[in-house]
C-alpha positions in Angstrom: 102.6 150.3 138.6 104.2 150.9 135.3 106.3 148.4 133.5 109.3 150.5 134.0 108.7 150.8 137.7 108.2 147.1 138.0 111.5 146.5 136.3 113.1 149.0 138.7 111.9 147.4 141.8 112.9 143.9 140.5 116.4 145.1 139.8 116.8 146.9 143.0 115.7 143.7 144.8 118.2 141.6 142.9 120.9 144.1 143.8 120.1 143.9 147.5 120.0 140.1 147.3 123.4 140.0 145.7 124.7 142.5 148.2 123.9 140.0 151.0 126.3 137.5 149.4 129.1 140.0 148.8 132.0 140.8 151.2 132.6 144.4 151.8 135.9 145.8 150.4 138.1 147.2 153.1 137.8 151.0 153.5 134.9 151.2 151.1 131.2 150.6 152.1 129.3 147.6 153.4 127.4 145.6 150.8 124.0 146.8 151.9 125.0 150.5 151.5 126.4 149.7 148.1 123.1 148.1 147.1 121.2 151.2 148.3 123.5 153.4 146.1 122.8 151.2 143.1 119.0 151.4 143.7 119.2 155.3 143.8 121.4 155.4 140.7 119.1 153.0 138.9 116.0 155.1 139.8 117.5 158.3 138.5 118.7 156.7 135.3 115.3 155.0 134.7 113.5 158.3 135.0 115.8 160.4 132.9 116.0 157.9 130.2 112.4 157.3 130.0 110.2 158.2 127.0 108.6 161.0 129.0 111.9 163.0 128.6 111.9 162.6 124.9 115.7 162.2 124.6 116.5 165.4 126.5 117.1 167.5 123.5 117.9 171.2 124.3 115.0 173.5 123.4 112.4 171.0 123.7 109.8 169.9 126.3 112.4 167.3 127.3 114.7 170.1 128.4 111.9 171.5 130.6 111.3 168.1 132.1 114.9 167.4 132.6 115.7 170.6 134.3 112.7 170.4 136.6 113.6 166.9 137.6 117.3 167.8 138.3 116.4 170.9 140.2 114.0 169.0 142.3 116.6 166.3 143.1 119.2 168.9 143.9 116.9 170.7 146.3 115.9 167.3 147.9 119.5 166.6 148.5 120.0 169.9 150.3 121.9 171.9 147.5 121.2 175.6 147.0 121.4 177.6 143.7 125.0 178.0 142.5 124.3 180.6 139.8 125.1 183.4 142.3 122.5 185.4 140.3 119.4 186.3 142.3 117.6 186.9 139.0 118.2 183.6 137.6 118.3 180.9 140.4 119.5 177.4 139.5 119.4 178.1 135.7 122.1 179.9 133.7 120.8 180.8 130.3 122.7 179.7 127.2 121.7 181.5 124.0 121.8 179.0 121.1 120.9 179.0 117.4 119.9 176.1 115.3 120.5 176.1 111.5 119.4 173.6 108.9 120.7 174.1 105.2 118.0 174.6 102.7 119.3 175.6 99.2 122.5 177.0 97.6 123.9 178.2 94.3 127.4 178.3 93.0 128.2 180.1 89.7 131.3 181.1 87.9 131.6 183.8 85.2 134.5 183.7 82.7 134.3 186.4 80.1 130.8 186.2 78.9 130.4 182.6 79.9 128.6 181.8 83.1 128.7 178.2 84.6 126.1 177.2 87.3 127.5 174.2 89.3 125.0 171.4 89.5 124.0 170.3 93.1 125.7 167.0 92.8 129.1 168.8 92.1 128.9 171.5 94.6 127.0 173.1 97.5 127.2 176.0 100.0 126.2 176.4 103.7 125.7 179.4 106.0 124.5 179.8 109.6 122.5 182.8 108.5 119.0 182.6 106.9 120.6 183.9 103.7 124.2 184.8 102.7 125.6 185.9 99.4 129.3 186.5 98.4 130.3 187.8 95.0 133.9 188.3 93.8 135.9 189.0 90.7 135.9 191.8 88.0 133.6 194.7 88.8 132.5 193.3 92.2 134.9 195.1 94.5 136.1 191.8 96.0 139.0 189.6 94.9 139.0 185.9 94.1 142.2 184.2 95.4 143.4 180.8 94.6 145.3 179.8 97.8 145.6 176.0 97.5 146.9 174.7 100.7 148.6 177.9 101.9 146.0 180.6 102.6 148.1 181.8 105.5 150.3 183.5 102.9 147.5 186.0 102.2 147.6 189.3 104.2 144.5 190.3 106.3 143.8 193.1 103.8 143.8 190.6 101.0 141.5 188.1 102.8 139.0 190.6 104.0 135.8 190.4 101.9 137.4 188.1 99.4 136.5 184.6 98.1 139.3 182.3 98.9 139.7 179.0 97.0 141.5 176.3 98.9 142.3 172.6 98.2 141.5 170.0 100.7 141.0 166.4 99.3 138.5 165.5 102.0 137.2 169.0 102.9 137.6 168.3 106.6 140.0 171.0 107.6 137.6 173.2 109.6 140.4 174.9 111.3 141.7 176.2 107.9 138.3 177.8 107.1 137.7 179.1 110.6 141.0 180.9 110.5 140.0 182.6 107.2 136.7 183.6 108.6 138.4 185.0 111.6 140.2 187.3 109.2 136.9 188.4 107.7 136.9 186.3 104.4 133.8 186.8 102.4 133.5 183.1 101.6 135.8 180.1 101.5 135.4 177.6 98.6 137.0 174.3 99.2 137.9 172.0 96.3 137.6 168.3 97.2 138.8 165.2 95.4 135.7 163.7 94.0 131.9 163.3 94.3 132.2 160.7 97.1 134.1 163.2 99.3 131.5 165.8 98.4 128.6 163.5 99.2 130.1 162.6 102.6 130.4 166.4 103.4 126.9 167.1 102.2 125.5 164.3 104.5 127.4 165.8 107.4 126.2 169.3 106.7 122.6 168.5 105.9 121.9 167.8 109.6 120.8 170.4 112.0 123.7 172.3 113.6 123.5 174.1 117.0 125.9 176.9 117.9 126.2 179.5 120.6 124.6 182.6 119.0 127.7 184.7 119.2 129.5 182.0 117.2 127.1 182.0 114.3 129.0 184.7 112.5 128.9 185.8 108.9 130.4 182.7 107.4 129.8 181.2 104.0 131.4 177.9 103.1 131.3 176.2 99.7 132.5 172.9 98.5 132.9 171.5 94.9 134.7 168.7 93.2 138.1 169.1 91.5 136.6 167.7 88.2 133.9 170.5 88.2 136.5 173.2 88.7 138.6 171.8 86.0 135.5 172.0 83.8 135.1 175.7 84.7 138.7 176.8 84.4 140.0 174.4 81.7 142.5 171.7 82.2 145.6 173.7 81.2 144.8 176.5 83.7 144.0 174.1 86.6 147.3 172.1 85.9 149.2 175.4 86.0 147.6 176.3 89.4 148.2 173.0 90.9 151.9 173.0 89.8 152.4 176.4 91.1 150.7 175.6 94.5 152.9 172.5 94.9 156.2 174.6 95.1 157.7 175.8 98.3 157.6 179.4 97.4 154.0 179.4 96.2 152.2 182.8 96.7 148.4 182.8 96.4 147.1 184.0 93.0 144.4 186.5 92.1 142.1 185.0 89.6 140.3 187.1 87.0 137.0 185.3 87.1 133.7 185.9 88.7 132.4 183.8 91.5 129.0 184.0 93.1 128.1 181.8 96.1 124.7 181.9 97.8 123.1 179.8 100.5 120.0 179.8 102.7 119.1 178.0 105.9 116.3 177.5 108.3 117.3 179.3 111.5 115.9 179.1 115.0 117.2 181.0 118.0 116.3 179.7 121.5 117.6 179.8 125.0 118.7 176.6 126.8 120.0 176.4 130.3 123.0 175.1 132.4 121.8 174.0 135.8 124.1 175.0 138.7 123.8 173.9 142.4 126.1 174.3 145.3 127.0 172.9 148.6 128.3 175.8 150.6 131.5 175.2 152.6 131.5 175.7 156.3 134.9 177.6 156.1 135.4 178.7 152.5 138.8 179.9 151.6 138.0 181.2 148.1 138.8 177.8 146.4 136.1 175.5 145.2 135.6 172.1 143.6 133.4 171.6 140.5 131.4 168.5 139.6 129.9 168.5 136.1 127.9 166.2 133.8 126.0 167.1 130.7 122.2 166.6 130.9 121.4 166.8 127.1 121.1 164.1 124.5 119.8 163.7 120.9 116.0 163.6 121.1 114.8 161.5 118.3 117.5 159.9 116.4 116.3 156.6 115.2 115.4 156.0 111.4 112.0 157.3 110.3 110.5 153.8 109.9 111.7 152.6 113.3 109.0 151.8 115.9 111.2 153.5 118.6 113.0 156.6 117.5 113.8 158.2 120.9 117.5 158.1 121.8 117.1 157.8 125.5 120.7 158.4 126.5 120.8 156.1 129.6 124.5 155.6 129.6 125.0 158.9 127.7 124.5 160.7 130.1 121.8 159.8 132.5 124.3 157.6 134.2 126.8 160.6 134.6 123.9 162.8 136.0 122.9 160.0 138.4 126.4 159.5 139.8 126.8 163.3 140.2 123.5 163.5 142.1 124.4 160.5 144.4 127.9 161.9 145.0 126.4 165.4 145.9 124.1 163.6 148.3 126.8 161.8 150.0 129.1 164.9 150.3 126.2 166.9 151.6 125.1 164.1 154.1 128.5 163.5 155.4 130.9 165.5 157.5 130.7 169.3 156.5 133.1 170.4 154.0 135.3 173.5 154.2 135.3 174.5 150.6 132.3 175.2 148.3 131.2 172.4 145.9 129.6 173.5 142.7 127.4 171.1 140.9 126.9 171.7 137.2 124.6 170.0 134.6 125.5 171.4 131.2 123.5 171.7 128.0 124.4 171.2 124.4 127.5 168.9 125.1 126.4 166.7 122.2 126.5 169.6 119.7 130.1 170.8 120.6 130.5 171.2 124.3 128.4 174.4 124.1 127.1 174.4 127.7 130.6 174.0 129.1 131.9 176.8 126.9 129.1 179.1 128.1 129.9 178.2 131.6 133.6 179.0 131.1 132.7 182.4 129.5 130.4 183.4 132.4 131.2 181.4 135.5 129.4 182.0 138.9 132.9 182.6 140.4 136.2 183.3 138.7 137.5 180.2 137.0 140.8 180.4 138.8 139.0 179.6 142.1 138.2 176.1 141.0 141.0 174.0 142.2 139.6 170.8 140.8 136.9 169.8 138.3 135.5 166.3 137.8 133.4 165.3 134.8 131.0 162.4 134.7 130.1 161.0 131.3 129.1 157.6 129.9 130.0 156.0 133.3 127.8 152.9 133.5 129.4 150.3 131.4 132.1 148.5 133.5 131.7 146.0 136.3 132.8 146.3 139.8 136.6 146.1 140.3 137.4 147.1 136.8 140.5 149.2 136.0 140.3 153.0 135.9 140.8 155.4 133.1 141.8 159.1 133.7 140.9 161.3 130.8 143.3 164.1 131.2 146.0 162.2 132.9 149.1 164.2 133.8 147.2 167.5 133.7 146.0 168.0 137.2 148.1 168.6 140.3 145.7 166.6 142.4 146.2 163.4 140.4 148.4 161.8 143.0 145.5 161.7 145.4 143.5 159.7 142.8 146.4 157.3 142.3 146.8 157.0 146.1 143.2 156.0 146.6 143.3 153.5 143.6 146.3 152.0 145.2 144.5 151.7 148.6 141.5 149.9 147.0 143.7 147.7 144.8 142.3 149.1 141.6 144.5 149.2 138.5 145.0 152.1 136.0 143.8 151.4 132.4 145.2 152.3 129.1 146.4 155.9 129.1 146.2 156.2 125.3 142.7 155.0 125.1 141.5 157.3 127.9 143.1 160.4 126.4 141.7 159.7 122.9 138.4 161.1 124.5 140.2 164.2 126.0 138.8 166.7 123.6 135.3 165.0 123.3 134.2 165.8 126.8 133.2 168.9 128.8 136.3 168.9 130.9 138.3 169.8 127.9 136.8 173.3 127.8 137.9 173.9 131.4 141.4 172.5 130.8 141.7 175.1 128.0 141.0 177.8 130.5 143.5 176.6 133.1 141.1 174.7 135.3 142.4 171.3 136.4 139.7 169.0 135.1 139.7 165.2 134.7 137.2 162.4 133.9 138.0 159.5 136.2 136.0 156.4 135.2 136.2 152.6 134.7 134.4 153.2 131.5 137.5 154.8 129.9 140.0 152.2 131.1 140.1 150.5 127.8 138.2 149.2 124.8 137.1 146.2 126.7 134.5 148.2 128.8 133.6 151.0 126.5 133.9 149.3 123.1 130.7 147.2 123.2 128.6 150.2 124.2 130.1 152.4 121.4 129.5 149.7 118.9 126.0 148.6 119.9 124.2 151.4 121.7 126.0 154.7 121.4 123.7 157.5 120.1 121.0 154.9 119.3 117.5 154.2 120.8 119.0 151.1 122.4 120.8 153.1 124.9 118.3 152.3 127.7 118.3 151.8 131.5 118.1 148.0 131.0 121.5 148.0 129.4 123.6 149.9 132.1 126.2 148.3 134.4 126.5 150.0 137.8 129.3 148.1 139.5 132.2 150.2 138.0 130.2 153.4 138.4 129.7 152.8 142.1 133.5 152.1 142.6 134.2 155.4 140.8 131.7 157.3 142.8 133.2 156.2 146.0 136.8 157.1 144.7 135.5 160.6 143.9 134.0 161.0 147.3 137.3 160.1 149.0 139.4 162.4 146.8 137.0 165.3 146.9 136.8 165.2 150.7 140.5 165.6 150.8 140.6 168.4 148.2 137.8 170.3 150.0 139.9 170.4 153.1 142.4 173.4 153.0 144.4 171.6 155.6 144.9 168.5 153.4 145.1 170.1 149.9 146.4 173.4 148.7 146.2 174.2 145.0 149.4 174.0 142.9 150.3 174.9 139.4 148.9 172.7 136.7 151.1 169.8 135.7 152.5 169.9 132.2 150.8 167.6 129.8 153.1 164.7 128.8 154.9 165.1 125.6 153.7 161.7 124.5 151.1 159.6 126.1 151.9 155.9 126.8 149.9 153.1 128.2 149.7 153.1 131.9 150.3 149.8 133.7 
């Protein structure tokens, strides 16, 4: 028996012993059943968060082992493939590309003088293996100084041009994305100082994963204000800044040459979403979606660390375990009328990419999903803890959730805290597409539950199965079962238009 297996049996025995001392909550489940649920959850988390799975990084052997395990568990539960693609049962491919910056060069030409920017004062990045942009006299491409107002440039002016913008921290990705969407040749962002530049370099020196189609011809460069002053001269830079600070500023064409070049290591690979289904006995076209991301970070500890594997027990082996157990209970109980889809997404950690791929190519039209429930970082709160609703006020079935919480005497947590995670989880992608999606969990009720995990274990090798707390997760699982059974019954729930998001979130009682 392995050490991990011994711990598992010991913890399971402890749970069963404690259950014998507990009094069952009215309308929930008896203590022995609750203990059995805990043992199954712990088993799945322990296996998925073991060293054998290598941190479940997409495109690695960890992915292969994770998908094999999850497929086996879904089949064991009695699910069928939910891809609705006979040529790709269970697994829906997601084409990804990984890029890692290698080298870059920034140079300016003013008259006969050429200035090469030193690495400590500027750098450039591209998702391509190599990218080069040249603008200025005799290049056929313009160099524009746009300051903070690049929107004033026409599409014709932007196309193929090098656009110089000012952004003290260099963190306005939306500004650059908008320019690339208009076919800018390159965007050069001027940041306040070397500290801001160093922070950006550290952020961009890491591997970045994108959906292949998103890795377009983009070339982003960053340099310090002091270095651009050295290139242009203090008087000219002062004039540009004074002009750009006026309300009627119009971007200026610069008569200088700019050359920006960058290279990257690039690797294209195919990852997978995993999709199972519980067929309804009387489907009416509507369906319910359960989702949890299977991926984590792989090795993320410092090079000198004895244990570098980020095991991702809470994030997100716990969400997978709860989704599997919920699927088991839904399948084993009274047959449901509506179809239940069970989705394990890839590449959530690198930008909700698996959820985006699912939304772009769903197994059924997205508007047929009348409810979607996400499970993420769920095993941190004790039994009886308050509940947070990430996405509160945005789903028409929310009154059913509130009703069940009232019946079981559970409190709602802090609304602002829960919604601070709204755009950081897979459900956000579906909400953007009009699918009512929520993350209902005691983990997101407030800082008291989630805060210690975020501070101590989040995205660290210390996120292990030994650290999880299953009490609140089991409460949440049973809540979901009750609500989903009602939603899956056309006689008890009919879809309604999405609720409007509240103008201003406020703490719930």
